[in-house]
Structure formats: C-alpha cells, structure tokens
C-alpha positions in Angstrom: 48.9 21.2 -10.3 49.3 18.4 -12.7 49.0 15.8 -9.9 46.0 17.4 -8.6 44.3 17.3 -12.1 45.2 13.6 -12.4 43.8 12.9 -8.9 40.6 14.7 -9.9 40.3 12.9 -13.2 40.8 9.6 -11.4 38.0 10.5 -8.8 35.6 11.6 -11.5 36.1 8.6 -13.7 35.5 6.3 -10.7 32.4 8.4 -9.7 31.1 8.1 -13.2 30.1 4.4 -12.5 27.9 5.5 -9.6 25.8 7.5 -12.1 24.1 4.2 -12.7 22.4 4.6 -9.4 20.3 7.8 -10.1 19.8 6.6 -13.6 18.1 3.5 -12.4 16.3 5.3 -9.6 14.8 8.2 -11.6 14.7 7.2 -15.3 14.7 3.6 -16.3 15.1 -0.1 -15.3 18.7 -1.4 -15.6 19.3 -5.1 -16.0 21.1 -6.4 -13.0 23.6 -8.6 -14.8 24.4 -6.1 -17.4 24.8 -3.3 -14.7 27.2 -5.6 -12.7 29.2 -6.4 -15.9 29.5 -2.7 -17.0 30.7 -1.8 -13.6 33.3 -4.6 -13.7 34.6 -3.6 -17.2 34.7 0.1 -16.3 36.7 -0.5 -13.1 39.1 -2.9 -14.8 39.6 -0.5 -17.6 40.4 2.3 -15.0 42.9 0.0 -13.3 44.7 -0.6 -16.6 44.5 3.1 -17.6 45.9 4.4 -14.4 48.2 1.5 -13.3 51.5 3.1 -14.3 50.3 6.7 -13.6 49.2 6.0 -9.9 51.7 5.7 -7.1 49.3 4.5 -4.5 48.0 1.5 -6.3 46.8 -0.4 -3.2 44.6 2.7 -2.3 43.1 2.5 -5.9 42.5 -1.2 -5.7 40.6 -0.9 -2.5 38.6 1.9 -3.9 37.6 -0.1 -6.9 36.7 -3.1 -4.6 34.5 -0.9 -2.5 32.7 0.7 -5.4 32.1 -2.7 -7.0 30.8 -4.2 -3.8 28.6 -1.2 -3.3 27.3 -1.6 -6.9 26.6 -5.3 -6.2 24.8 -4.6 -2.9 22.4 -2.0 -4.6 21.7 -4.2 -7.7 21.4 -7.6 -6.1 20.6 -7.1 -2.4 18.8 -3.6 -2.1 15.1 -4.3 -2.5 14.5 -0.9 -4.1 16.6 -1.6 -7.3 14.3 -1.1 -10.4 11.3 0.1 -8.4 9.0 2.7 -9.8 8.5 5.0 -6.9 10.8 7.8 -8.0 10.6 7.4 -11.7 10.0 10.7 -13.7 7.4 8.7 -15.6 5.9 6.7 -12.7 2.5 8.3 -12.9 2.3 8.9 -16.6 3.3 5.4 -17.7 0.5 4.1 -20.0 -1.4 1.1 -18.7 -4.7 0.6 -20.4 -6.7 -2.4 -19.1 -8.0 -3.0 -22.5 -4.7 -3.0 -24.4 -4.0 -6.2 -26.3 -0.7 -7.9 -25.6 1.0 -10.6 -27.6 1.6 -14.0 -26.0 5.4 -13.1 -25.9 4.8 -9.8 -24.2 2.5 -11.3 -21.6 5.0 -14.1 -20.7 7.8 -11.4 -20.4 5.5 -9.4 -18.0 4.5 -12.4 -16.0 8.2 -13.6 -15.6 9.1 -10.1 -14.5 6.5 -10.1 -11.7 7.4 -13.6 -10.6 11.1 -12.7 -10.5 10.5 -9.9 -8.0 8.1 -11.8 -6.0 10.5 -14.6 -5.5 13.3 -12.2 -5.0 11.7 -10.0 -2.4 8.7 -11.5 -0.5 9.7 -12.9 3.0 7.4 -16.0 2.4 9.4 -16.8 -0.8 12.8 -16.8 1.0 13.3 -20.5 0.3 11.1 -20.6 -2.7 7.4 -19.8 -3.2 5.0 -22.0 -1.2 4.2 -25.2 -3.1 0.5 -24.1 -4.0 1.8 -20.7 -5.3 4.7 -22.3 -7.3 2.2 -24.7 -8.8 -0.2 -22.0 -9.7 2.6 -19.8 -11.3 3.6 -22.8 -13.5 0.0 -23.4 -14.6 -0.5 -19.7 -15.4 2.7 -19.5 -17.3 1.7 -22.7 -19.3 -1.7 -21.0 -20.0 0.0 -17.9 -21.4 2.3 -19.9 -23.6 -0.7 -21.4 -25.3 -2.2 -18.0 -26.1 -1.4 -15.7 -29.1 -2.8 -12.7 -27.3 -4.3 -11.5 -24.1 -5.9 -8.3 -22.8 -4.0 -6.3 -20.0 -6.8 -6.8 -17.4 -6.7 -10.5 -18.1 -3.0 -10.7 -17.5 -3.5 -8.6 -14.3 -6.1 -11.3 -13.1 -3.6 -14.1 -13.9 -0.8 -12.6 -11.9 -3.2 -11.7 -9.1 -4.1 -15.5 -8.9 -0.5 -16.3 -7.8 -0.2 -13.3 -5.5 -3.4 -14.1 -3.6 -2.1 -17.5 -2.4 0.4 -15.7 -0.2 -2.5 -14.3 2.0 -0.9 -10.9 2.0 -3.1 -7.8 1.5 -0.1 -5.6 0.5 1.3 -7.9 -2.3 -1.1 -7.2 -5.4 -1.4 -5.9 -8.8 -3.7 -3.6 -10.5 -4.3 -2.4 -14.1 -5.5 1.0 -15.0 -7.7 2.6 -17.6 -7.9 5.5 -19.8 -11.2 6.1 -18.2 -13.3 4.4 -15.6 -17.0 4.1 -15.7 -18.8 4.3 -12.4 -22.4 2.9 -11.6 -24.3 6.2 -11.3 -26.5 5.2 -8.3 -23.7 4.3 -5.8 -23.9 7.6 -4.0 -27.6 7.7 -3.7 -27.9 4.2 -2.4 -25.2 4.8 0.1 -26.7 8.1 1.5 -30.1 6.5 1.6 -28.8 3.8 4.0 -28.6 0.9 1.7 -25.7 -1.5 2.4 -24.2 -3.3 -0.6 -24.1 -7.1 0.2 -23.7 -8.8 -3.2 -24.0 -8.8 -7.0 -26.5 -10.8 -9.2 -27.9 -12.6 -6.2 -24.5 -13.8 -4.9 -23.3 -12.4 -1.6 -19.8 -10.9 -1.5 -18.5 -13.6 0.9 -19.8 -16.3 -1.3 -18.4 -14.8 -4.4 -15.0 -14.3 -2.6 -14.9 -18.1 -1.8 -16.3 -19.3 -5.1 -13.9 -17.2 -7.2 -10.6 -17.3 -5.5 -7.6 -15.3 -6.6 -9.3 -12.2 -7.9 -8.3 -10.0 -5.0 -5.5 -10.2 -2.2 -6.4 -10.0 1.3 -5.7 -11.2 4.9 -9.1 -10.8 6.5 -12.3 -11.7 4.6 -13.8 -8.4 5.4 -11.0 -6.6 3.5 -11.3 -9.0 0.6 -15.0 -8.1 0.5 -14.1 -4.4 0.6 -11.8 -4.9 -2.5 -14.6 -6.8 -4.3 -17.1 -4.0 -3.7 -14.5 -1.5 -5.0 -14.3 -3.5 -8.2 -18.0 -3.8 -8.6 -18.3 0.0 -8.4 -17.1 0.3 -12.1 -17.9 -1.3 -15.3 -14.2 -2.2 -15.9 -14.1 -3.8 -12.4 -17.1 -5.9 -13.2 -15.5 -7.2 -16.4 -12.2 -7.9 -14.5 -14.3 -10.1 -12.0 -15.8 -12.1 -14.9 -19.3 -10.6 -14.5 -21.3 -10.4 -17.7 -21.8 -6.6 -18.5 -23.9 -7.1 -21.7 -27.2 -7.7 -20.0 -28.8 -6.7 -16.8 -26.7 -6.4 -13.6 -28.3 -6.7 -10.3 -26.8 -4.9 -7.2 -28.0 -6.4 -4.0 -28.6 -4.3 -0.9 -29.8 -4.7 2.7 -31.7 -1.9 4.3 -31.4 -0.8 7.9 -34.3 -3.1 9.1 -32.6 -6.1 7.3 -34.6 -6.2 4.2 -32.9 -7.4 1.0 -33.5 -5.4 -2.2 -32.1 -5.3 -5.7 -31.2 -2.5 -8.1 -31.0 -3.5 -11.9 -28.7 -1.5 -14.0 -27.2 -2.0 -17.5 -23.9 -0.9 -19.0 -25.6 2.4 -19.9 -25.9 3.3 -16.2 -22.1 3.6 -15.9 -20.6 7.1 -16.4 -17.1 8.5 -16.6 -16.0 10.1 -13.5 -16.8 13.8 -14.4 -20.3 12.8 -15.7 -20.7 10.7 -12.5 -20.1 13.9 -10.5 -22.4 15.8 -12.6 -25.1 13.2 -12.3 -24.9 13.2 -8.5 -25.1 17.0 -8.4 -28.1 17.0 -10.7 -29.7 14.0 -8.9 -29.2 15.0 -5.4 -27.8 18.5 -5.4 -24.5 17.4 -3.8 -21.1 18.6 -5.0 -19.1 15.3 -4.5 -16.0 17.0 -6.0 -15.7 19.1 -2.9 -16.0 16.0 -0.7 -13.3 14.1 -2.5 -11.0 17.1 -2.2 -11.4 17.3 1.6 -8.2 17.6 3.5 -6.6 14.4 4.7 -6.2 15.6 8.1 -8.2 18.1 10.3 -9.8 18.1 13.8 -12.9 19.3 15.6 -13.3 20.1 19.3 -16.6 19.5 21.3 -16.1 21.5 24.5 -19.4 20.0 26.0 -18.2 16.6 25.7 -14.5 17.6 26.3 -13.6 15.8 23.1 -11.2 16.4 20.3 -11.6 14.4 17.2 -8.6 14.1 14.8 -9.7 12.9 11.5 -6.8 11.3 9.5 -7.7 9.9 6.2 -4.2 9.0 5.1 -1.0 8.5 7.0 1.0 11.3 5.5 3.9 12.3 7.6 4.4 15.9 6.4 4.3 19.5 7.6 0.5 19.7 7.2 0.1 16.8 9.5 2.5 17.9 12.0 1.2 21.5 12.1 -2.4 20.2 12.5 -1.3 18.1 15.4 0.5 20.8 17.0 -2.4 23.2 16.7 -4.9 20.6 18.1 -2.9 19.7 21.2 -2.3 23.5 21.9 -6.0 24.1 21.6 -6.7 21.0 23.8 -4.4 22.3 26.6 -5.9 25.8 26.4 -9.5 24.5 26.6 -8.5 21.6 29.1 -10.0 18.9 26.9 -9.9 15.5 28.5 -10.7 13.1 25.5 -8.8 12.8 22.2 -10.1 10.4 19.4 -8.2 9.6 16.2 -10.7 8.7 13.3 -9.0 6.2 11.1 -12.1 4.7 9.6 -11.1 5.7 6.0 -7.3 5.5 6.2 -5.5 3.1 3.9 -2.1 3.7 5.3 1.3 5.3 4.5 3.9 6.3 6.9 3.9 4.7 10.5 5.7 7.9 11.7 2.3 9.5 12.0 1.7 7.3 15.1 5.1 8.1 16.7 4.4 11.8 16.2 0.9 11.6 17.8 2.2 9.6 20.8 5.0 12.3 21.4 2.1 14.5 22.6 0.9 11.9 25.2 2.2 11.5 28.8 3.9 8.2 28.0 7.5 7.7 28.9 8.2 4.8 26.5 6.3 2.2 24.4 7.2 -0.8 22.5 7.6 -1.1 18.7 7.3 -4.3 16.6 9.9 -6.8 15.5 10.3 -7.8 11.8 12.4 -9.7 9.3 13.5 -7.8 6.2 13.9 -9.7 3.0 16.9 -8.5 0.9 17.2 -11.0 -1.9 19.6 -13.7 -0.6 19.2 -12.6 3.0 16.4 -12.2 5.5 17.6 -10.1 8.2 15.8 -10.2 11.7 15.2 -6.9 13.7 14.3 -7.3 17.3 11.5 -5.5 19.1 12.5 -2.1 20.4 11.4 -0.1 23.4 10.9 3.5 22.2 11.7 6.4 24.5 9.0 9.0 23.9 10.4 12.5 23.1 7.6 14.4 24.8 6.3 17.6 23.3 5.5 20.8 25.3 1.7 20.6 25.0 1.5 17.2 26.7 -1.9 15.5 27.0 -2.7 13.1 30.0 -6.4 12.4 29.2 -8.2 9.4 27.6 -7.2 8.4 24.0 -9.6 6.6 21.6 -8.9 5.3 18.2 -11.9 4.7 15.8 -11.3 1.9 13.1 -13.1 0.0 10.3 -12.3 -2.5 7.7 -10.8 0.5 5.7 -8.2 1.0 8.4 -5.3 -0.7 6.7 -1.4 -0.9 6.9 0.1 2.0 8.7 -3.3 3.1 10.0 -3.7 -0.4 11.5 -0.2 -0.1 12.9 -1.4 3.2 14.6 -4.3 1.3 16.4 -2.0 -1.5 17.4 0.5 0.7 19.0 -2.2 2.3 21.0 -4.0 -0.9 22.0 -1.0 -3.2 22.7 0.8 -0.5 24.6 -2.2 0.0 26.8 -2.4 3.7 25.8 -6.0 3.9 24.7 -9.2 2.3 23.6 -10.3 1.1 20.2 -13.7 1.8 19.0 -15.4 0.4 15.7 -14.8 -2.7 13.7 -11.6 -4.8 13.2 -9.0 -3.3 10.9 -8.5 -4.4 7.3 -5.3 -6.3 7.8 -3.5 -8.3 10.4 -0.8 -7.0 12.8 1.3 -10.1 12.3 1.6 -9.8 8.5 3.7 -8.5 5.6 4.4 -5.0 4.5 7.0 -2.3 3.5 6.1 -2.8 -0.2 8.2 -2.1 -3.3 6.3 -1.2 -6.4 7.1 -1.8 -10.1 5.5 -1.3 -13.5 5.5 -4.2 -15.9 7.5 -3.4 -19.0 5.0 -4.3 -21.7 1.6 -3.9 -20.2 2.5 -1.1 -17.6 0.5 -3.0 -15.0 1.5 -1.7 -11.5 2.4 -4.4 -8.9 3.8 -4.3 -5.4 5.6 -6.8 -3.3 6.0 -6.9 0.5 9.6 -7.0 1.8 9.1 -7.2 5.6 7.4 -9.8 7.8 6.0 -7.8 10.7 5.2 -9.1 14.2 2.6 -7.7 16.4 3.8 -5.5 19.4 2.0 -8.0 21.7 3.7 -11.1 20.4 1.3 -13.4 22.2 -1.4 -12.1 19.8 0.7 -12.2 16.6 -1.9 -14.3 14.7 -4.9 -12.2 15.9 -6.5 -9.2 14.2 -7.0 -5.9 16.0 -10.3 -6.4 17.8 -11.8 -3.1 19.1 -12.4 -2.8 22.8 -15.8 -1.4 22.0 -17.2 -3.2 18.8 -19.8 -1.4 16.8 -20.7 -0.5 13.2 -18.1 1.9 11.9 -20.6 4.4 10.7 -22.0 4.6 14.3 -18.5 4.5 16.0 -18.2 8.2 16.7 -21.8 8.5 18.1 -21.1 5.4 20.3 -18.1 7.1 21.7 -19.9 10.4 22.3 -22.7 8.5 24.1 -20.0 7.0 26.3 -18.6 10.4 27.2 -22.0 12.0 28.1 
C-alpha cells in the first residue's frame, strides 16, 4: 500500500506540470520562456526528491524527458499556444477602438503581433518579405516617437504590415462599445442602388490610393471590406475619412446612372436604433432577417430543383440533419438538380463540403496539398485522394454551386472541390479569395489594447494544381443577385 501511494504521488506530481496546458488554453497567456523554465525546474526538483526513493530510476528519467519534450513542443512548435479561441474571456475581452494607449503599451502590442506573424505565417518562414519587414520597422519607429495612440490607429498600423502579405485571412480588427450605422444603407440596397464609392472616389481607386487599410487577395474582396468599413461612422474614421462635415455615398442605379447621397454624423445610429429606423421607415423587421437560420433548403418540384442555402460553414448537427432531410426529400420526390447557395458564406469548417459530397454518387475525389507552419518547421502534406463514404440517400443528378465575392475561405474551398473534381457547375461571380492561398488561422487578443488579430498557418494549394494561381471562375458568370434566377432559367 505504501509503495502504491508513493507511485501515485509520483504520477500526480509529474502530471501537475501538465496543468500548464489547460491553464494556457482556457485562462491566460503563458510566456514561452518562463513556461519552459518552470517545467525544467519542476522536473529536476522531482528527480532530486524521488531519486533515493525510486527504484526504477531509468523509467522516471525517461518519463521526465518525455514530459519536457512534450511541453517544449506545445510551447514552441504547436501553433495554437497562447491563442484566444478557447479562452473563458475570449468574447468579453474589452477592446474599445477609441481607447487611448500609451506609446509603451502600443509598442508592446505591436511587438506581440509581429512575434506571432513571424512565428506562424508560412510566408515568414525564412523571415518576413523585405517590404513587410521594412514596413514593420517603419511602423515601430513611428510608435516610438509617440506618447499616445488610439486603439483604432494602432489597428491600422498593424494592418499596414499584414496587408503586404496579400493574405485575406491574416488581418486585425478593433471593436467598439457601440457601432453607429449609416441609417439609409438598407433602403438604398432594397431600391437597387449599388454602392460604388465614397466622397466621389470609387472604391477600387480608394483601395489603390490608400494601401494597407484592409487585407485581401482579390480586389473584389478588398472592395467588399472597404464597403463594410464605410457602413459605420467608426469604420469611416478608421479609413481616414473626415466625419465632421458632409459625407457623400456614391451609388450606381440599374441603368448605370451615378447618384450621390449626402449624410452627416447625425445620420449614423446605434444598432438597435438602426433596426428601429428601418422598421419605421420601410416597415421591415430586419432583426428577423439577421436571425435567419444559417442553413435551410427549398424544393421547386416544377423545376426539379433543390436549393440548399448555407450562410456559414458550420459543421454541426443542425447542418448534418438539414442535409439528411433534404436528400431524403430529394429521393422521395425524384429531384434531378441540387444547388448550394454560398453567396453570403464567409467560411468556417471545410468538413461541410465533405459531408455534402458523401450524398453524391462519386466514388472518390481529390483534396488539396498544403504546407503547415509550426514555428521552426514548415511541414508539407501531399494531395490526397479521398474515398467517398457514400450515404444511403445517394444523389446522381446535376450539382450547382452559387458564388459571389462574399464566398470566402471554406466556402470557396467547397466551390473548388466541386469544380476541380468535375462534380458540378459554378454559377455567379468569382469567390472572395484564391484557392492557392493561406489559411487555417490562429487568433489572438493583444494584451493592452485587446485588438483581435489572426495569422494564417497553412499554405494551401489548389486541387487542380495547374490553376494554383487562378481564382475560382464560375462556369456561368453573372451578377450574384441574379445567379439563382439565371440557374432557374437554365433549367426551364
């Protein structure tokens, strides 16, 4: 019994060092060097404490070596060390874009962001590209000369470095206690006005004339991010647009006419007031639209068409149950066409595409190759041929994917798998990012400002490697708001 208790005590004391892992994962950042030093001191102390009491000294030494190697791997190689994803306070951490930081706090945050950029991004494996390194040094010198800086200004400075990587996934964003939305956005959209610029400058020109404000791979996605920023008063200020006077939103009508809508700061409302204004102005409850399910389907028996609307790549029971119900109904009604609407899907899990393909009469399909950056290492993973685990309600009709510039990340991967494997047809406009690009992000909150930033860790290659540099070009190109009708006309 005494030996058993000693053995259990030895095991528990060794296991105690591993409590650093959940502490880091769920509660707080742990400094890498200090963590490794604490682990070493703890394990050496256990060796000294139990040296005379332990008969199988070799086994204990090997256990300590294994534990220490594991700690070093997690701290120095695992890309998820110190990330914010599972933190208990991840979504409650304060980050007010208008918070004033001292120069010292700003430099600490900037160095923190650059540390993980250099440590994780595949493009920085042998150091940042020369232009990004020069920009980082320039930004840091500028911060050293300042006594204070607003959080949104620091966010803009960090973004100016990230933007040089041409990676839509690697970016940063500040948040605000309350955003103020331009109150006429919804009316202009529903009346068919297409936003094309701000204060007389077209978005594509603004993007080129003010580089570094947003991160993107395709110009169309960069414009989309600019538009999102111009929807709010805070976003306009981030872009450097004067909000003290009149602001002109430039639109194009369906017949190509250019019009302007003049507003002032008084025309921007907090979110709840913005919803109330729309309901009063147009009689529309936008809250209900915003709360719409992320996945649902409709079946048009006359056209023999099922349309699965997927607004987020969430691989959960809701998605799987919706998919199962749809394909069961498709089989019962002998539907011959299935379309997946990804026009408003910003990504998530790539498993949603695999689950969808499992209902198709496809024996196998090709995945994508990639390199995974793990600090000192960049590990290549070859392209795989995936054997399709076919479901019971198998579909052998025609497949269509509807895309837009908002189709991003895992949603773009969905379209790529379908197109490059010759499984179906793409309808709409090119996706928001490139198939041969970066992804698998790790996210962090900066320690002083709370700014959220994320860094890609994988360098992905397109399924059809001969088109690795090319975007996803739809087989049937059309305006995204007309894509579903174009498809229906095709099926008549």
